[in-house]
C-alpha positions as CSV (number, residue, x, y, z in Angstrom):
1,M,34.7,121.2,126.9
2,R,31.9,121.7,124.3
3,K,33.8,124.6,122.7
4,I,36.9,122.5,122.5
5,I,35.0,119.6,121.0
6,T,33.5,122.1,118.5
7,Q,37.1,123.3,117.7
8,I,38.3,119.8,117.1
9,L,35.4,118.7,115.0
10,T,35.2,121.9,112.9
11,F,38.9,122.0,112.0
12,T,39.2,118.2,111.5
13,A,36.3,118.4,109.1
14,I,37.9,121.3,107.2
15,Y,41.3,119.5,107.0
16,M,39.6,116.3,105.9
17,V,37.8,118.2,103.1
18,I,41.2,119.7,102.0
19,F,42.8,116.3,101.8
20,A,39.8,114.8,100.1
21,L,40.0,117.5,97.4
22,M,43.7,116.8,97.2
23,R,43.0,113.1,96.5
24,A,40.3,113.9,94.0
25,V,42.7,116.2,92.0
26,M,45.4,113.5,92.2
27,L,43.1,110.8,90.9
28,Y,41.9,113.1,88.1
29,N,45.2,114.4,87.0
30,L,47.7,111.6,87.8
31,I,45.8,108.4,87.4
32,E,44.4,106.9,84.2
33,R,40.7,107.5,83.7
34,D,39.5,103.9,83.1
35,I,40.2,102.7,86.6
36,D,37.1,102.2,88.7
37,D,36.5,101.9,92.5
38,W,37.8,105.3,93.5
39,G,35.6,105.2,96.6
40,G,38.0,103.1,98.5
41,V,40.6,105.9,98.2
42,F,38.3,108.4,100.0
43,W,37.0,105.9,102.5
44,H,40.5,104.8,103.6
45,G,41.7,108.4,103.3
46,L,39.1,109.4,105.9
47,G,40.4,106.7,108.2
48,H,44.0,108.0,107.8
49,D,42.9,111.6,108.3
50,M,40.9,110.6,111.4
51,R,43.9,109.0,113.0
52,T,46.2,111.9,112.0
53,F,44.1,114.7,113.2
54,S,43.1,112.9,116.4
55,A,46.8,112.7,117.2
56,I,47.4,116.3,116.2
57,F,44.5,117.6,118.3
58,L,45.3,115.6,121.4
59,P,46.8,118.6,123.2
60,I,43.6,120.5,122.6
61,F,41.5,117.6,123.7
62,L,43.6,117.2,126.9
63,C,43.0,120.9,127.6
64,G,39.3,120.1,127.5
65,V,39.7,117.3,130.0
66,L,41.7,119.6,132.3
67,S,39.0,122.2,132.0
68,Y,37.0,120.1,134.4
69,L,39.6,120.8,137.0
70,G,38.6,124.2,138.3
71,G,36.8,125.6,135.2
72,F,39.9,125.8,133.0
73,I,38.2,127.6,130.2
74,R,35.8,129.7,132.1
75,L,38.1,131.2,134.6
76,N,41.6,132.7,134.7
77,L,43.2,130.6,131.9
78,A,40.5,131.3,129.3
79,K,42.6,134.1,127.6
80,F,45.7,132.0,127.7
81,Y,43.9,129.1,126.1
82,Q,42.5,131.3,123.3
83,I,46.0,132.5,122.4
84,F,47.5,129.0,122.7
85,S,44.8,127.3,120.6
86,S,44.8,130.1,118.0
87,I,48.6,129.8,117.5
88,Y,48.5,126.0,117.6
89,I,45.6,125.7,115.1
90,A,47.2,128.3,112.8
91,I,50.4,126.3,112.7
92,V,48.5,123.1,112.0
93,S,46.5,124.8,109.2
94,F,49.6,126.1,107.6
95,I,51.2,122.6,107.7
96,V,48.0,121.0,106.3
97,A,47.9,123.4,103.4
98,I,51.6,122.9,102.6
99,F,51.4,119.1,102.8
100,A,48.4,119.0,100.5
101,F,50.6,120.5,97.8
102,I,53.7,118.6,98.8
103,N,51.8,115.3,98.6
104,Y,50.5,116.1,95.1
105,Y,53.9,117.0,93.6
106,Y,55.7,114.3,95.5
107,Y,53.5,111.6,94.0
108,Q,53.7,113.3,90.6
109,I,57.5,112.8,90.7
110,Y,58.0,109.6,92.6
111,Q,54.7,107.8,92.0
112,N,54.6,107.1,95.7
113,K,53.4,108.4,99.0
114,I,55.9,110.5,101.0
115,D,58.7,108.1,101.9
116,M,62.4,108.0,102.9
117,F,63.4,109.7,99.6
118,I,62.1,113.0,101.0
119,F,65.2,113.1,103.3
120,G,67.2,113.6,100.1
121,L,66.4,117.3,100.9
122,K,68.7,116.9,103.9
123,D,71.2,114.3,102.7
124,D,71.5,115.3,99.1
125,D,72.6,118.8,97.8
126,T,70.1,120.8,99.8
127,S,70.7,124.1,98.1
128,A,70.5,122.5,94.6
129,L,67.2,120.8,95.5
130,L,65.7,123.9,96.9
131,S,66.7,126.0,93.8
132,I,65.0,123.3,91.5
133,I,61.9,123.3,93.7
134,Y,61.7,127.1,93.6
135,R,62.2,127.1,89.9
136,D,59.8,124.3,88.9
137,Y,57.0,124.7,91.3
138,P,54.7,127.6,92.5
139,V,56.4,127.9,95.9
140,A,55.4,131.5,96.5
141,L,51.8,130.9,95.7
142,I,51.7,127.8,97.9
143,V,53.2,129.6,100.9
144,I,50.9,132.6,100.4
145,S,47.9,130.3,100.2
146,A,49.0,128.5,103.4
147,V,49.5,131.8,105.3
148,I,46.0,133.0,104.2
149,F,44.5,129.7,105.4
150,A,46.3,130.0,108.7
151,I,45.0,133.5,109.2
152,F,41.5,132.4,108.4
153,S,41.8,129.6,110.9
154,I,42.7,132.0,113.7
155,Y,39.6,134.1,112.8
156,L,37.4,131.0,112.8
157,N,38.9,129.7,116.1
158,K,38.1,133.0,117.8
159,K,34.5,132.8,116.5
160,I,34.2,129.3,118.0
161,L,35.6,130.3,121.4
162,N,33.1,133.2,121.5
163,L,30.1,130.9,121.0
164,K,27.6,130.8,123.9
165,F,26.4,127.4,124.8
166,P,23.4,126.9,127.1
167,K,24.3,125.6,130.5
168,S,23.9,121.9,130.8
169,T,21.0,120.7,133.0
170,K,21.8,117.0,132.6
171,P,22.3,114.9,135.7
172,L,26.0,114.4,136.8
173,W,25.9,110.7,136.0
174,V,24.7,111.4,132.5
175,L,27.6,113.8,131.9
176,I,30.1,111.3,133.4
177,I,28.9,108.6,131.0
178,C,28.9,111.0,128.0
179,N,32.5,112.0,128.8
180,I,33.6,108.4,129.2
181,I,32.1,107.6,125.8
182,L,33.8,110.7,124.4
183,I,37.2,109.7,125.7
184,Y,36.7,106.1,124.5
185,G,35.6,107.5,121.1
186,Y,38.7,109.6,120.9
187,I,41.0,106.7,121.7
188,V,39.3,104.7,118.9
189,A,39.9,107.6,116.5
190,L,43.6,107.6,117.6
191,R,43.9,103.9,116.9
192,G,41.8,103.8,113.8
193,H,39.9,100.7,115.0
194,V,37.9,99.5,118.0
195,S,40.1,96.6,119.0
196,Y,43.6,97.2,117.3
197,N,45.9,99.9,115.9
198,A,44.8,100.1,112.3
199,L,46.1,101.9,109.2
200,R,49.8,101.6,110.1
201,A,52.7,101.7,107.8
202,S,52.7,97.9,107.6
203,T,48.9,97.6,107.0
204,Y,47.8,100.7,105.0
205,Q,47.4,98.8,101.7
206,F,43.8,98.0,100.8
207,S,43.9,97.7,97.0
208,T,45.8,95.6,94.5
209,F,46.1,98.9,92.5
210,K,49.2,100.6,94.1
211,P,48.3,104.2,93.3
212,F,45.0,103.9,95.3
213,N,47.0,102.8,98.4
214,E,49.5,105.6,98.0
215,I,47.0,108.4,97.4
216,S,44.7,107.3,100.3
217,T,47.4,107.9,102.9
218,N,47.6,111.1,104.9
219,P,50.8,113.0,103.9
220,I,51.5,114.1,107.5
221,M,51.1,110.5,108.8
222,A,53.2,109.2,105.8
223,L,56.0,111.6,106.8
224,S,55.9,110.2,110.4
225,W,56.3,106.7,108.9
226,A,59.2,107.9,106.7
227,I,60.9,109.5,109.8
228,K,60.6,106.2,111.7
229,E,61.9,104.1,108.8
230,Y,64.8,106.6,108.3
231,K,65.7,106.4,111.9
232,N,65.5,102.6,111.9
233,Q,67.9,102.4,109.0
234,A,70.4,104.5,110.9
235,N,70.2,102.0,113.8
236,F,71.7,99.0,111.9
237,P,70.4,96.3,114.3
238,F,72.4,93.2,115.1
239,V,71.2,90.0,113.6
240,K,71.5,86.3,114.1
241,M,73.7,85.2,111.3
242,S,72.6,81.6,111.5
243,R,69.6,82.9,109.6
244,I,71.9,83.2,106.5
245,K,71.9,79.4,106.3
246,E,68.1,79.4,106.3
247,F,68.0,82.0,103.5
248,E,70.4,80.0,101.4
249,K,68.1,77.0,101.7
250,S,64.9,78.8,100.9
251,L,66.2,81.3,98.3
252,F,69.7,80.7,96.8
253,P,73.3,80.5,97.8
254,L,75.0,83.7,99.0
255,F,78.1,83.1,96.9
256,N,78.9,82.1,93.4
257,T,82.0,81.7,91.3
258,T,82.8,82.9,87.8
259,S,83.3,80.4,85.1
260,Q,86.7,79.7,83.5
261,N,87.9,82.8,81.6
262,P,91.2,82.9,79.6
263,N,91.1,86.7,79.7
264,H,91.2,87.1,83.4
265,A,91.7,90.7,84.5
266,K,93.2,91.7,81.2
267,M,90.6,94.2,80.0
268,H,89.3,97.5,81.2
269,I,85.7,97.7,82.5
270,H,83.5,100.8,82.4
271,F,80.2,100.7,84.2
272,N,78.1,103.8,83.5
273,L,75.0,104.5,85.7
274,M,73.0,107.0,83.8
275,E,70.6,109.5,85.4
276,S,66.9,108.7,84.8
277,F,67.7,106.5,81.8
278,G,64.2,105.1,81.7
279,L,63.0,103.3,78.6
280,G,59.7,105.1,78.5
281,L,58.6,106.0,74.9
282,L,61.7,104.1,73.5
283,Q,59.6,100.9,73.6
284,E,56.6,102.4,72.0
285,D,57.8,104.2,68.9
286,E,60.9,103.4,66.8
287,R,60.8,106.9,65.3
288,L,61.1,108.3,68.8
289,E,63.7,105.8,69.8
290,K,66.0,106.9,67.0
291,L,65.4,110.6,67.8
292,L,65.9,110.3,71.5
293,L,68.8,108.0,71.5
294,G,70.7,110.0,68.9
295,S,74.2,108.6,68.3
296,L,73.5,105.9,70.9
297,Y,70.9,104.3,68.6
298,S,73.5,102.6,66.4
299,H,75.2,101.0,69.4
300,F,71.8,99.8,70.7
301,Q,71.4,98.1,67.3
302,S,74.9,96.5,67.1
303,D,75.6,95.6,70.8
304,F,73.9,93.7,73.6
305,V,70.8,95.3,75.0
306,F,68.2,94.0,77.5
307,K,65.0,96.0,77.8
308,R,63.0,93.7,80.1
309,F,65.1,95.0,82.9
310,L,64.3,96.7,86.2
311,P,66.2,99.2,88.4
312,S,66.6,98.3,92.0
313,T,64.8,101.4,93.3
314,N,63.4,104.8,92.4
315,G,66.4,106.8,93.7
316,T,70.0,107.3,92.5
317,I,71.9,106.7,95.8
318,D,69.7,103.8,96.7
319,S,70.3,102.0,93.4
320,L,74.0,102.8,93.5
321,N,74.3,101.3,96.9
322,R,72.6,98.2,95.9
323,I,74.6,97.7,92.7
324,L,78.1,98.5,94.1
325,F,77.8,97.5,97.8
326,Q,74.8,95.1,97.8
327,S,73.3,97.4,100.5
328,P,69.6,98.0,101.0
329,I,70.4,100.9,103.4
330,I,69.9,104.2,101.6
331,N,72.2,106.3,103.8
332,L,75.0,103.7,104.1
333,T,77.6,106.2,102.7
334,S,76.9,108.8,105.3
335,S,76.2,106.5,108.2
336,K,78.5,105.5,111.1
337,F,80.0,103.0,108.7
338,Q,81.2,105.6,106.3
339,K,84.9,104.8,107.0
340,T,84.4,101.0,107.2
341,K,85.8,98.9,104.4
342,L,83.0,96.7,103.2
343,P,84.2,93.2,102.2
344,L,83.0,91.6,99.0
345,S,81.8,94.8,97.4
346,V,82.3,95.3,93.6
347,I,85.3,97.5,94.4
348,D,86.8,94.9,96.7
349,I,86.4,92.1,94.1
350,Y,88.1,94.0,91.4
351,K,90.8,95.5,93.6
352,K,91.8,91.9,94.7
353,A,91.9,91.0,91.0
354,G,94.5,93.7,90.4
355,Y,92.4,96.5,89.0
356,R,92.8,100.2,89.4
357,V,89.4,101.6,90.4
358,V,88.2,105.1,89.4
359,F,84.9,106.8,90.2
360,A,83.8,109.5,87.9
361,Y,80.9,111.8,88.5
362,A,79.6,114.8,86.6
363,G,78.3,116.3,89.9
364,N,80.0,117.0,93.2
365,S,81.5,114.0,95.0
366,A,80.5,115.4,98.4
367,W,77.0,114.1,97.4
368,Y,75.8,111.7,100.2
369,N,79.4,111.7,101.4
370,I,80.2,109.4,98.5
371,N,83.8,110.6,98.2
372,Y,84.9,109.6,101.7
373,F,83.0,106.3,101.6
374,L,84.6,105.3,98.2
375,K,88.1,106.2,99.5
376,A,87.4,103.9,102.5
377,Q,86.5,101.1,100.0
378,G,89.8,101.4,98.2
379,V,88.9,103.5,95.2
380,D,92.2,104.9,93.7
381,D,90.9,108.1,92.1
382,I,87.7,110.2,92.2
383,V,86.9,112.6,89.4
384,D,84.1,115.1,89.9
385,E,82.9,118.4,88.6
386,T,85.6,120.3,90.5
387,I,88.4,118.4,88.8
388,L,86.6,118.5,85.4
389,I,86.0,122.3,85.5
390,N,89.7,122.8,86.3
391,Q,90.7,120.7,83.3
392,Y,88.0,121.9,81.0
393,P,87.3,125.6,81.7
394,T,84.3,125.7,79.3
395,A,82.6,123.1,81.5
396,K,81.8,125.8,84.0
397,T,79.3,127.4,81.6
398,S,77.2,124.3,81.7
399,K,77.0,124.0,85.5
400,H,73.6,123.8,87.0
401,P,72.7,123.0,90.7
402,Y,73.6,119.3,90.2
403,G,76.6,119.3,88.0
404,I,78.0,119.9,84.5
405,K,77.5,118.3,81.1
406,D,78.2,114.6,80.8
407,E,80.4,115.1,77.8
408,Y,83.2,116.5,80.0
409,M,83.1,113.5,82.3
410,Y,83.3,111.2,79.2
411,N,86.3,113.1,77.9
412,K,88.1,112.6,81.2
413,I,87.2,108.9,81.3
414,F,88.5,108.4,77.7
415,E,91.8,110.1,78.7
416,I,92.2,107.9,81.7
417,L,91.6,104.7,79.7
418,D,93.8,106.0,76.9
419,N,96.7,106.4,79.3
420,A,96.0,103.3,81.4
421,T,98.9,100.9,81.9
422,T,97.0,98.5,84.2
423,P,93.5,97.0,84.0
424,T,91.1,99.7,85.1
425,L,87.6,99.7,86.4
426,I,85.7,102.9,85.8
427,I,82.4,103.5,87.7
428,S,80.7,106.6,86.4
429,L,77.5,108.4,87.3
430,T,76.0,110.9,84.9
431,I,73.9,114.0,85.7
432,S,72.7,115.7,82.6
433,N,69.3,114.1,82.6
434,H,68.5,115.4,86.1
435,P,66.2,118.4,86.8
436,P,66.3,121.3,86.0
437,Y,66.9,119.7,82.5
438,L,69.2,122.5,81.3
439,H,71.7,120.4,79.4
440,N,71.0,119.9,75.7
441,D,72.6,119.8,72.3
442,K,73.1,123.0,70.3
443,S,70.2,122.1,68.1
444,Q,66.9,121.5,69.7
445,L,65.0,118.3,69.0
446,N,62.3,118.5,66.3
447,L,59.7,116.9,68.5
448,D,56.4,116.0,66.9
449,L,54.5,114.2,69.7
450,N,50.8,113.4,69.7
451,S,48.6,114.3,72.6
452,S,48.8,110.8,74.2
453,E,52.6,110.9,74.1
454,I,52.7,114.4,75.6
455,N,50.3,113.3,78.3
456,R,52.9,110.7,79.3
457,Y,54.9,113.5,81.0
458,S,54.0,115.5,84.0
459,T,56.3,118.5,83.4
460,D,57.8,120.5,80.4
461,Y,58.3,117.5,78.1
462,K,60.4,119.5,75.6
463,A,63.1,120.5,78.2
464,L,63.0,116.9,79.6
465,L,63.3,115.1,76.3
466,N,66.0,117.5,75.0
467,A,68.1,116.7,78.2
468,Y,67.3,113.0,77.8
469,S,68.4,113.1,74.2
470,Y,71.6,115.1,75.0
471,A,72.6,112.6,77.7
472,N,72.1,109.6,75.3
473,N,73.9,111.4,72.5
474,S,76.8,112.2,74.7
475,F,77.2,108.5,75.7
476,G,76.8,107.5,72.1
477,D,79.6,109.9,71.0
478,Y,81.8,108.5,73.8
479,L,81.2,104.9,72.5
480,N,82.1,106.1,69.0
481,K,85.5,107.2,70.4
482,I,85.9,104.0,72.3
483,K,85.3,101.8,69.2
484,N,87.8,103.8,67.2
485,S,90.5,103.8,70.0
486,K,93.7,101.8,70.4
487,F,92.1,99.9,73.3
488,K,88.8,99.2,71.5
489,D,89.5,95.4,71.7
490,N,90.5,95.6,75.4
491,I,87.5,97.1,77.1
492,I,83.9,96.2,78.1
493,V,81.4,99.0,78.5
494,A,78.2,98.5,80.5
495,A,75.4,101.0,81.2
496,S,72.0,101.1,82.8
497,G,69.7,103.7,84.2
498,D,69.7,104.4,88.0
499,H,65.9,104.6,87.8
500,A,63.2,105.5,85.2
501,N,62.4,109.1,84.4
502,R,60.3,110.3,87.3
503,E,58.2,112.7,85.2
504,Y,57.1,109.8,82.9
505,K,53.5,108.8,83.8
506,F,52.5,105.2,83.2
507,D,49.4,103.0,83.5
508,H,49.8,101.2,86.8
509,K,47.1,98.8,85.7
510,N,49.3,97.2,83.0
511,E,52.7,98.9,83.3
512,S,53.7,98.5,86.9
513,A,57.0,96.9,85.7
514,F,57.1,98.3,82.2
515,G,56.8,101.9,83.3
516,I,59.8,101.8,85.6
517,S,62.1,99.7,83.3
518,V,65.6,100.7,82.3
519,P,67.9,99.2,79.7
520,F,71.0,97.2,80.4
521,Y,73.6,97.8,77.6
522,L,76.8,96.0,76.9
523,Y,79.7,96.6,74.5
524,I,81.9,93.5,74.3
525,P,84.6,93.3,71.6
526,Q,84.5,90.1,69.6
527,N,87.8,88.8,71.0
528,L,86.4,89.0,74.6
529,Q,83.1,87.2,73.8
530,N,83.6,83.9,75.6
531,N,80.7,81.4,75.4
532,I,78.1,84.1,75.0
533,Y,74.4,83.2,75.1
534,Y,72.2,86.2,74.2
535,D,68.4,86.3,74.7
536,K,67.4,90.0,74.4
537,N,64.0,89.2,76.0
538,R,65.6,87.7,79.1
539,I,64.3,89.2,82.3
540,G,66.8,90.9,84.6
541,S,67.5,93.8,87.0
542,H,70.3,95.7,88.6
543,K,71.3,92.7,90.7
544,D,72.5,91.0,87.5
545,I,74.9,93.7,86.3
546,F,78.0,92.8,88.1
547,P,77.5,89.0,88.1
548,T,77.5,89.5,84.3
549,L,80.7,91.6,84.3
550,Y,82.5,89.3,86.7
551,N,81.9,86.4,84.4
552,L,83.1,88.4,81.4
553,S,86.3,89.6,83.0
554,L,87.4,87.3,85.9
555,N,88.4,83.6,86.0
556,E,87.0,81.3,88.7
557,T,86.5,84.2,91.1
558,K,84.3,83.9,94.2
559,Y,81.8,86.7,94.6
560,L,78.9,87.7,96.8
561,N,75.6,87.1,94.9
562,I,72.2,88.3,96.0
563,G,70.2,86.4,93.4
564,G,72.3,87.8,90.4
565,K,73.0,85.9,87.2
566,N,75.2,86.2,84.2
567,M,72.8,87.7,81.6
568,L,75.0,86.4,78.8
569,S,75.1,82.7,79.8
570,K,72.5,80.1,79.2
571,P,69.9,79.8,82.0
572,S,70.9,76.9,84.3
573,D,69.0,77.6,87.5
574,E,65.4,78.9,87.5
575,R,65.9,80.4,91.0
576,F,67.9,83.3,89.5
577,E,65.6,84.0,86.6
578,F,63.9,87.0,88.2
579,A,64.0,90.8,88.3
580,M,63.8,92.7,91.5
581,H,62.6,96.3,92.3
582,I,61.5,97.6,95.7
583,N,57.9,97.9,94.5
584,V,57.5,95.1,92.1
585,W,59.3,91.9,91.1
586,A,59.0,89.7,88.0
587,D,59.9,86.3,86.7
588,N,59.1,84.2,83.6
589,D,55.5,83.7,84.8
590,G,54.6,87.3,85.2
591,I,54.9,90.4,87.5
592,Y,54.2,90.7,91.2
593,P,53.4,94.2,92.6
594,I,54.1,94.1,96.3
595,S,50.7,95.9,96.8
596,S,48.9,92.9,95.3
597,T,48.3,89.4,96.5
598,K,48.2,88.2,92.9
599,G,50.5,87.8,89.9
600,Y,49.8,89.1,86.4
601,R,50.8,87.4,83.2
602,Y,52.6,89.3,80.4
603,Q,50.8,90.6,77.3
604,N,53.6,88.7,75.4
605,S,57.1,87.4,75.9
606,N,58.7,90.5,74.4
607,T,57.5,93.1,77.0
608,L,57.2,93.8,80.7
609,K,53.6,95.0,80.1
610,N,51.2,92.8,82.0
611,S,47.7,91.8,81.0
612,N,44.7,91.6,83.3
613,D,45.1,87.9,83.5
614,S,45.9,87.4,87.1
615,F,46.8,84.2,89.1
616,E,47.0,83.2,92.7
617,L,50.4,83.0,94.3
618,D,51.8,80.0,96.0
619,E,53.6,80.5,99.4
620,S,57.1,80.8,97.9
621,K,56.1,83.6,95.5
622,A,53.9,85.3,98.1
623,Q,56.8,85.6,100.5
624,F,59.7,86.0,98.0
625,H,60.0,89.8,97.9
626,K,59.9,90.1,101.7
627,L,62.5,87.3,102.2
628,Y,64.7,88.8,99.5
629,E,64.8,92.2,101.2
630,E,65.4,90.6,104.6
631,F,68.2,88.5,103.1
632,S,69.7,91.7,101.6
633,Y,69.9,93.3,105.0
634,Y,71.2,90.2,106.8
635,Q,74.1,89.7,104.4
636,L,75.0,93.4,104.8
637,A,74.8,93.2,108.6
638,W,77.1,90.2,108.5
639,R,79.7,92.0,106.3
640,L,79.6,95.0,108.7
641,G,80.2,92.7,111.7
642,L,76.8,93.2,113.2
643,M,76.3,89.8,114.6
644,N,75.8,88.2,118.0
645,R,79.1,86.9,119.4
646,I,77.9,83.3,119.1
647,D,77.6,83.8,115.3
648,E,81.1,85.1,114.7
649,V,82.2,81.6,113.8
650,V,79.5,81.7,111.1
651,K,81.1,84.8,109.6
652,F,84.5,83.1,109.4
653,D,83.0,80.0,107.9
654,L,81.0,81.9,105.2
655,L,84.0,84.0,104.2
656,N,86.3,81.0,103.8
657,K,84.1,78.2,102.7
658,P,84.8,76.8,99.2
659,I,82.2,77.1,96.4
């Protein structure tokens, strides 16, 4: 038993040192220098590591307990145990080394601990992701280092098992007490606390500064939490739909109706969700804004643009699901409901209004099974890279693991609109600003960034910004064509980013909302501007996109509304004047990171940057984000029919009640 305890303590200590070094490097390289109180990261990190490695070494510990039954180690099974433990510890050592690197790079990209987005490796285009990972990260060096560490662990394990301990002369009762204390201590280590199960997914946060919470976690434990959450999402639990009424009382009504509109269903609508279209440096430097927006800059000056605007999430499919289907479930399109028509979706609303609906994507429409799901929703046509390459042969030369240049998609969209004989809704998704950042204009940007601007990026900033500029310029060129077309007075174009640029580093202390912001752009011909109220500093988020478009294009039409508002109408209900992201929300009073129990006031009314001026939250603000997410799932479950039988009358009532 003493050898086994020595094994556990030795390797646990080594693994803890590795993860402590990982946290130190992350804090030094990925977090701003003026933040104090790093000690809590290491203290809580040790707690996470203790829980993780206590669980990992449980089979080894149980072997020690079994060794009391017939001299397990000393007799005939000693050789078997040496082989078993060496293989087991080598595997664990390899995993520890790999996860130390994975955790570093995952946080660098997502500004988060390992979470459900890691399953994009399975659900997204796996081969494309792997090729990007191999291209952009030192995969070979990481694997070689992990193998060397695993071999060293085998060597060290054999040394430990060959140690000679003096025979114990303690009385039997002393040994029994010592072993009881040992077993109790191990149970405490597994639980993380003497009296309750501590440091769980629901209780791991210890700081109001989000990066400290994320970096303190053990990446192996974080993966286990992500697996559990991923499986839970796949379960789609039934709910009591009477809870909907309670949400409506405490939050806001589930339905809304558009105002009177004499141009009902007469114009085309194009909503463009742009890959990684974060505001980033655009809000810091007008010179850079002109340079990086290219031909889009003039449209940003002449049309409607909201910059105090948040994306729904940090991922493309997640944001797309929330915008189009009001779904907080990331894998909805590939779930057991992939062939289920979802009522009251954006597509459903416009189809019932008489629109032809087209989905255009510069990538492959098999992504997350989106093609089959969209067909089930009633989308009339799907255009993806396969169709675009067939029509534009030169597009193939621009293909990278995720798709082709956006310009070909815009060319096809323009052709569809130019030939349209009925009102058409185009929903498009760009790809050019996605890693590996290979798409760019023929002439490279003349970038002249200072050191602080360069430090904003965690990767090759030149390739990234060239791809970013190309994507913006392509959209700007498309808008130029639209505004000179025969249908220029009969179309509304809206665009936003699916999420901020992941390689953009920001100050979590004062930029929790600002750093993840995306623009909301609108082109509306003068003849279609009906009772417009424009406040460019109004706060909004993805939830507001289609309530705005509904009101611009549909007359007295009932629609599902999860807190959304018409961004171009005068504020009339303070309940809707907020912006929502999965990690932070904001209203006119300030921002509210979900990792904090406080709110933070803005530096001024023109920015999402917050000051250090904090304030205590009343009960409604403290619970708002949690209730909003719960409400989001409940309404989805209701629309999917996941209700108790007794609540089916509630579904009928909600679908048919007047507004």
